N, C-alpha and C positions, 0 to 999 in steps of 0.2 A: 505492500500500500503507499505513498506516498508520505511526506516526513510531515505532514500539516495534519496528516488523516492516522497517526500512527497514532492506539493505544496509550491512555494515559493511566497513572500509577491509580489506586484504590486499594483502605486497607480489605486482607484479607479475612475472605467469609468462614472461616475455620479450616482442618486440617484436611488433605487434599487425601485422597482416597485410592487416587489413580498413580501411575506413571512405577517402574522398577527401581528401585531402590542400585543405586552405582555398587558394583562386586569390587570393591578393593583388597588386594591382599597386600599384604606384609614381605620385603626383602630386603636383603643386607646385600648380598652377593652384588658386586657389581665388576666391571672392569675401569680401567684406570692409566696411566701411560708406564707403570711400571706394573704392572700383570695386576690378573683379577683377581677377588678376595673380598674380604671386607669393608666394604663401601659408606653403606647408609645406617650410623647409629650411631651411641656415644664413643667419644675415644677418650686418651687422654695424653699429659704432656708425656709421658710416662707410661707408654705399653709395656705390655711383656710379652714372653717368645717362650716358648719349653717344647721340649721333642720327645717325642713318647709313641712307642706302639700301643696306641690306646683299645686297638681290638684284638691284638694278638695274632696279625696274620701279615708276620716279618717283617714289614715294611713300619719309614717314618713316617708318622703324622705329627700335627703339631698343632700344641695346646696353648692359647694365648686368654688373657683379659685384658679388653683393649680399655676397660672404664671401671670403676669402683661401681655402679650402676646396673651394669649387665652382668649375666653370670660366666665363669669360666667357659671358655669353648672350644672346639677342636674343628681345624681342617683336615678330614679325611685325605688320606693317599688313597686313590682308588685304582692305582697303578702299582709299580712294586719297587722294592729296597731301590735297583737299580733307574727305575724308570719314574718318578715323581707323577700323577697326574691327580693336582686337586678338587675335593669333591666339595661341596655343601658345608657347612659349619652347623653344628651340634653342639648344643649347649651341654655342660658334663654337671652332673649330680655332688655337686661338691657341697654339702651343707655349711654354713658359719660355725666354728669353730663353738662359741655359745650363742645361740639364736637371740637378736636382740638387744647381747650385749657388747659381745663381740664379732669383728667383721674380719673378714678373707681382704687382702690388701692382692695389689695386681700382680706381684711374687709370685714365681712357685718354681719347683723342679721335683720330675718322677725320676725313679728308681725303682727296683725292684731289694725292699727293706726288708720282707721276710720270708723271700729265697722260695716263693708257689709261683714265681715267673709270672706272675703280674705286677704295673709298675704302679707302686705305691708313691703317696707324694706327702713335699715341705715345705710349707708356703707360709708368705708372712702374714698375719693378723693385728689386728688393732682393737684395743678400746678406748670411747670415748668418753663415758661418763663412768662416775661420780671423777673417775683420774683417767688420764691419759698414760696407756701400755701398750706396749709392743710384742710379739711374742713369734719365735715359730713353730707352727704348728703342725704336728703330722698326722696323717692321714692310712689308714689300710683300705688297699685294693681290695672287694670284699665279691670281685668279677660282677655281672651285670644277674639280674633277679631271674629267674627262668622263666624263659618267652619272652622274654626281651635280647636285642641287638647285643652284638660282643662289643660294640660301642657304647654301649651306656652302663659302664661297668658305676658301682655302689662304693660311693667312699667315706669310710666311718671315718670320727675323728678320736682318735686315743691319745692324745695329751700333747705337752707343749714341748718341746726339744730345748728351750732356750727362753727366757722372757729379760728386754731387755733393763738395763739398769736406772734408764735414759725416761723421761717424762714428755719428749717434745717432737712421738712419732717418728724416728732413723728412718730412713731411705734404704733398708737393707739390701742386700744383695745376699743369695746363698747358692751351694753346690749340694751337690750328693757326689762320694765318691770310696770309694776303699783305699783310702791313701797308704795303709800299709800291709797292702797285699793279705789281711787274717780271717778272708772272707765274712767279716763284716762292713755295712756301707758308712759311712762318717760323715758327717758334716761338717761342709766348712760354710759361715760366714764372712761376712764385710758390715761392718758397722759405721757410720760415717758420726763422729763428736765432734758437732758444729757448735760448742756453745764457746768454747772459747781456746783463743789459737794456741797453737797453729793451726787448729781446723783438722784433725787425723783423721784418717780412714784404718779402723782397727781391722786387723785380719785374727779369728779366729778357727780355730778347731774345738769342734765339739763331736766327742771320738763316742763311737758305739759299744758299750762293757757286756750287752746284753749275748744273747744266743741269735739263730743265723735265720729262727722262724719268729724272733722276739725282741724287738731292737730296744735297749736300752740307753738312753744318754746321760753322757757324764755332763765334766762341768765345763763350762767356754776356757781354753786356756789361750791365750795369744801368740800369734806365732811371730817373734818378733822381725822376725827376719825377712817377712813379708812385709809387715807395718809398714817398715824403713821403707823398702820399696815405691810403696802405694804414694801417690799425688796427692797434697794433700786439700781442703775443699774450695769453689771457687768465691773468690770474694767480688760480691759483685760489685757495678761502678754505677753511682744513681745518674739519670743521664736527664736532661732537659725532657716533657714530656714533649709527644710530637704523636699527630694522627699514627691512630694504630692499624698495622697490616699484618698481623699475625692470626694464625690458622685456627689455635684452639687457647682455649685461656688456662691458666696455670695454676697449680694445686693450690686456693685460697687458703685452708685450712692451715697447713703447714708456713704457706707464707704467713700468716696472722700468729702465728706459735713465735715463727721467728722473731716476727714486730713486737712481742711482748718480752719475748725473754731477752730481745737485743741480741739477735746471732745473723753476722754476720755474714755467714758466706753460707753455699750449697753444694749439695752432695755433688763429687767428681766423678766418681767409680759407679758403673748402674748395673754391673752383671759382673759374674764370675764364672770358668769352668775350670772343670779337672780333668787335664785328659793330658798321652801320652802325644806332646807336640813333635818333639824330633824324630820320633821313633826308635827309643833307646832301650824301650821296656821298662821306663819309669814316668809317673805321671809330675804332667808340668802343671804348674798355673797359671792361668792365663786371666786377665780383667780389662773387663771395658774403660776407657777413661774418655770422660762426655765430651773431652777438648779438641781427643786427636783420634782415637780408634783404640783397638783392641790391640795391647801386650803381654808379652809371656816372662815367665821367670824358669829357667832351667832348673829341674832336681839334679841336681849332679851329687845325692846319696847314692839310695840302693833301692829297693823298691818294697824293701819292708821297715825301711828305716832314713825317710827325705831328706836333704840337704837341698837349700838354696841355693844357688847364685847369688852374688850380691850387684850382679847388675844385669839389666832391662834386653830382653832382644838378641842375646847373643846369640854365634856358627847363624840364627835363622835370622831374615827380618823379621817388623813388627807382620803378626797376622792379618791386619787389617788398619786402613785409615782411613775414614768418613771426610777429610780434610782432603784427602787426594783420590779421587776415586777413580779417575781412567788408569793409574795405576794397578788396581790392583780389580780392571774389567768391567769398568762401567763409564759408559764413553758420556765425557762430559754434556751433552744432546741430549742425555736420554733423563740423565738425574744430576744434579748439580752438586759440586761438594759442599759440606758444608763446616762449620765453625764451630758447631756444639749437636750434639748426638746422643741422649741417654739412650744408645742400644743396647739389645742382649742380643746371646748369640748361643751356640753350641757348637759341639764338633761332634761326629761321628762316624766310627769307623765300619768299611766294608767288614761283614764277617768273614767273608771270602779272602780278604787279604792273605791268609794263610797260603792257599792255596796256591801251586803252580802257574807263575803267569797272571797274575792277576789285571786286569784293566784300569782299577782306583781303589787308590788306597784308601780315602776317608773323605767325608762330606762338612763343610765348612755352613752353619748357620748365621745369617745374623740379620739380627730384626733392626732397620736404623730408620724412626720416622715415618713407619708404617712396611716401607719397603724390605722386603723379606727376600732376600739372596740368598743364594745354595750355588756354593762354590766346592766344586769337586776336584780331587787330586788323581790327575792320570798319571799315569806314568807311560814309557815310551819315548818315540822321538822328541815329541814337545811334551816332556816332564813337566810338570806341575801345575797351580790350578788353574781353574776355568770359569766363569759361571755357565749354568746349566738351567738355571732357572728364575722366575723373577715373580712373585706374588708379593698384591696387599693386605695387609693386618690392619691397615686402621688406613682410611684418606680426610683425612683434617680439613672443614671447607668455611673455618670461620664463624659466622654467625650472621643473623637474621631472616630475614626472605630468599626465598629461593627465587628470583624474577629469571625469564629466560627470553633470549633474544640471539638469532641468526648473525653476530658479529662480524663475520668475514665469509658471506655471501656461500659456503657451501652446504646449505640446506639441511642443516642440521641445528635444532637448539642448543645452544651455550649457557651456562647457570651462570649466575652473578649473585655475591652475598657482600658484605660488607666482614669487616676486618675486626681482629680481639683484641686487647690489651686493658692497659691499666690506663689509657689516656680519658678523655668527655668527647672524643671525637674519632672517627672512622674514616678509611679509605675503602672507594668499596674493590671487591676479587671477584677476578674472569677467573671461572674455570672452563679452558675452550673445551667443545664435545670434540675429540679425534676420531670416534666411531664413524656412525654410523646414524640415519632417520629415525632408523628403528631399532638400535642396538648400541647408545650411548656408551662413551669409555671417555674419562675426565683425565683432561691433560694435565702438563703443571700450570699453576694460578701466576697469573699477574698482578701486577695492582695500578689501579688506575686512581691517579692525583686530578684527575677532572669533576670528579663528583667528592665529595666529604659530605659524610653524614653524623647525627649528631645520636651519640648512645644512649640518649637519655639520663637521666639523675638520680639519685634517693630518694628523691622528695616523689617521682612519678613512679619508682619501681623501675628503675632503667626500663622504660617503654619506649626502643630506640624510634628514629624516622623509619617510615617505611612505604616500601618504590616496587615500583610496577612498570613495564614496558608494555608500550601499548600505540596501535595508529588508530586511532581515534575519527581522523579526517578522510578514513575511508583513500587515502592518496597512494596507499602501497608502504608508505614508510612506518616504521613504528620510532616511536620518541617515548623517553625514561622518563616519568612521573614520582616523585618524589613528597611524602606524606609527612611535613614536617614535625615538628617540637610544637607550635602554633597552631596545626592543624590542617594549615595553609597547604593548598597542592601546588607544589613546583613542576615544571615543567625543562627540561634538559633535551635539545638537537640530539640525536645521537646519528654519527656518523659511521658510517660500517671501515675496516681497517684494520691494520695489527699494529699496535693497538688500534684498538677504537677511538673516536673523539666525542667528549660531549660537553656540550653548549649552556649556560644559563639564559634561557629565552626570556622564562617569568617564572618571580618569584610565587607568586598564586593567581593560578588561571581560573578560576572560580572566587566568587565572594560570597562564602556561604553566611558571612553573618558571625562567624564565629567569637570576635575581638568581645563581643558583649556576653561570652561566657567566662565564668572563673576555672581556674585550673584546669585549661583544657588538654589532652594529649589525644598522641595518633594512635587509633581504635582500627585503621585501616579503610581500604576504598577499592574498585571493582569497573571497571571500562567494561562496559556490555552494549550489543542492541537488544536490552532488555524491551523496548517495547516494540520490537519484533517490525522496524521501520525498513528492514536489508535496503539504506542506505548506505550503507558505509558509515556513516556518521553517530558514532559511537554517546552512549550515556554514562554516568558515572553515580553511583554507588558511594558515600560517604560516612563514614563512623567516629564519632567524636567523643572523650571523654572528658566528662569534668563537676564539680564539687555539685553541679543543679541536676546533677538525672545524666547528662551527656545529649548528643544527639543524633540520629537519622535520616543523610537526605540524601534526595533526588533528584538530581540537574538532569535537564536536555541541554543539547544544544543546539541553537540558535541554526534556521534553514540558512545562514550565509555564510556560515562556517566552513574556511577554506585549509589551503595546505600553512597559512601564514598563520596570523592572531584567530585563537579561538572564543568563540562569543558562545556564550551560557545565558537562559531563560532564566528567572528566578527561582532558588532553590525548594524544592517541595518537602516541608518539615514531616518524615513519614515516623518520626518518633514512637508514637503510640501505635503503627498499624500491623505488628509482627506478634507474633505470638509464641513462646516456648513451647517446651515439651511438655508444659501441666496445663497449657491451654491458658495460660493466664499471660500476660501484656510482659514483652520481653523489654528489658531495660537496656538504654545504648551501654550505659554504661559496664556489663556484663561482657560485651564485643570485645573481643583482645584482636581479631582481624577478621578481613572478607577477603574471599575470591569467587567467580562467577566463571561455569561452563553448562552446559548441553547434559545435564549430567542424567538425564534419561533419557536419553537422542529423541524426543518429540519436538527440536528446531527450534525450542525456546531456552533463554538463558538464565539458569539459573541460581539461585546464591548458595553459598558455602559459608560457612559462621563460624568460627572458633569461639567456642563460649569461657567463663572460667565460671566452674564447680563451685570454688572458694567466695564467691560472689553470692552465692545461695545459704555462707553461714554466717553471710551480713561482714566478709573480708575484699579489700581489696590487692586480690594478690589472685596470680596465676599457675601457682604451682601444680593445681589439678586444673583440667583444660579438658572440653569433648568437642566432636563437632558437629554440625547438625547441618542439615540441607535444607532450602528453603525452595520449594518448587514453585516456578517461574508457572500462573495457569492464566489463561488468557479468558475473559466473557464479552462473547460476543453483543452480546443484547447492551448492555452496557459501554461498548468497545476501550473497555479497562481491562488492564491486566493486573496481577497482582501475588505475591509471595507468601504462599499457604506453607506453613510447617507440613516439610513429609519424613522426617524419623532422623533418629542421631546413628552416626554410620559406628558402628562397631568394632571395625579393625583398626581403627587406631586408637582407640579406646584402651580395646582389651589388651592393645601392644604396647602401651605405652604412654601416657596418660601425665606424666610428671613435663610437667612444660610447654606442654605441646601448644602452643599458641598463637604460632605463626603459621598461617595457610598459603597454597599458590599451588594452581593446577597446570600442565603442562601437555602433552600430545608426547611425551618423550619417547615412545616408541611405535608412532605414527599408525598406528591402527584405527585410528579415527574417534576415537574419545580420548576425554580427560582422564590424565596420572594426580597422582596427588602428592604435593612433597610439602612436608611440614618440618618447621625450624624452631627446635624446641631451646627453652632459655631456663632454665632450670631455677629458681630463684626461691627462698624464704628466708626474711632477715630474719623469722622471730625464733626459724629455726636454727640462723648461720650456712643456710646449706647457697652457695651459689654467688652470684651470678656460673652457669657453666649452659655450655652450647653442644648441638649437635644435632643431626640430619638424618630426615628418616622418610623412607621411599615408598608410596602402596602404587602396587599396580593395579590399573584397574583391566578387571579380567572377564569384561563383559561383550559379549558376540556383537561386533558389531559387520560380521559379512564380511569384511578386510580379510585376505588372507596372504602371505608372501612365500616368494619362492627364489630361492639363489641357488645359483648353478655355476658350475667350472666354465670358464670361460673360454673359448680357443678360438681364436680369431681367423676371422669368414665362415664358420661354421653355421648351417641355419638349421634351427630345430622348434620343430611345434613347444610350449610353454603351456603344456594340460596339467590340468587337476581333474585324475579320475577316467580320463580319455575325455573330457568337455572343455572349449575354448571359452575361459569366461574374459569378460571383457578387466583389462590391465590398467592401473596409471602405474607411474616410473614414481618410486622411492629414490633410488640411485642407480645410473647409469655409464659407471666406473669406465665401461669398456670403450662408449663410444657409437656403439648397437645402435638396430632399429628396431622396430617393432613392425611386421609387415601385415598384412591380412593373415586372415583364423590365428592370432596367435602364433606368427613364425618369428621366433628372434633370429638374428644375424649380430654376431659379436662382432665387436671392432679390432681395433688395439688394443 
């Protein structure tokens, strides 16, 4: 219909009975420029990695914990010991030592301590109240329950092998090994003492004095020869505040502890490994230095009585240097060398290494900033370590909304978020899509200094600027729109390029009259053709929080809007028009963010709102959020449309309700429906939690009658693209070969 005859908004008449709810499926596995793996979910500044044959099938799996708020997980090896093929992630059934009182940390190591052939566990654990205490807890692996898969063993907490004398939650490292070859697995631990100079990292040996079937842990004895070789804590230099461009937040609890106790240094040794590095039959000592990489200390004693060399890296060079990655097989154009990395690593020998003419001796695994690298030592003409595998254990993506735009014109959607740090402002971050339009893979991030975003303040609970890309005029070019702290919507001209360029066109594109409100907060906005005018000119729905109840506006463009200045009609106040899940009036102050998409495939753009559950209890918090669908329905009799409550989305709430406040949608897999991204901001000042940030992804698995065919291209060859003998209609998603589609769906490949 013509724009002048478009439907007008109206209050909802009651909950809708029609429409099919979107079928969102949570996914954490994804693709990145350094491999496939754990991509969507909480991450930590210090994640862990431990090698373990969790299912006793003879090959190495990878156990890790990316964050304190998610369970330990295992990346299964679906291949063999000699050929790692990563499977999907599964949660490990490891309870906290004392549920509700003592909690597992991210640091762990597996070894068969009880002699039953199953890998047992020692892990770091913390108590937070009424006092801070840190332990090394050990668990017995009791195997899977009857009928359960082999990769789902049950772990039973057996006790504490060590209790730290410190009360500042020291970030310890640990490793299990039979250091004196007596048939009993011993425990090595490094504990940083950062309260007083010179801030040492002290090495302790906790001998197993029990039996092969039941360990008994002795007192911790310091290994002074190793302590003297370890670097001291990192003394931080305070720098002037600058806009943030980090990818994930630091551990705020430990930061506050350091400030309270006037601790000036940070941990520098992030992991240890006991292994025979020089293959002389004696176990050596390796550690990860956060400022360099892995160093090793040679055992010059015997296999029953170790004696440690007084120098590092004798005979052989350092096992790993993250500040010189090209020298260790990682090209600079794949992954940049780092000045600092809190890495974890492990070494596993080839069980067939003692057979005649083995092809390889051992694997060196290192996890660094989420990049999991496998380096294998080959024998023969090119003897030495070579990189054989790269996977992803975390892909931190900053904070805020996930906005999408094809910045480089390659036909797929790229992702934009904002930086993390301690400052009040952050730059926008770009995560290029180096995959395809139907299978994204996220590349190395870039910092875009053209766009400076405010991260909110303590007064508004750090509700940051919100943003979205939209082609509001229908002229084929998307601009960037930002809802700022005072509720105004700013417009940036977005120019494609590498990097893209942004220019502020207007600090306030529409007058919402929000200056008359007190305590305004940005609560989201969405552009769409809500009134179904089909002229390409979009309207906007805007939510504002305020001390007097907040506002929800609908604003339509004037018919004279064009590619230059935008003209808007007077805002329509629809603050009292929406119902909540209880069929009561929805308060705009409960809204945390807004997105829009045709969720039920009826041709009309619906609303998706993230609502605070804490608001229902009278709190201005967003620690608990849920997502709700408001269906766009048309009343032909009155020529009006309305947003009618259609239900709560179960999948996001059941998976992760903590801080799930910022929703965005994009057809990221090009199958014709809207997929869901949620930017989590976990924050509760009353409990001392956060802010912490992570990104979740929910694929829309509804059937859209679109099917994808991938085929191997042979230049010049022609063959029919049929499905079950039928030649359907096709549209190109990508055509990298430059080929062409003829009659009867006959495809001829190009070059």
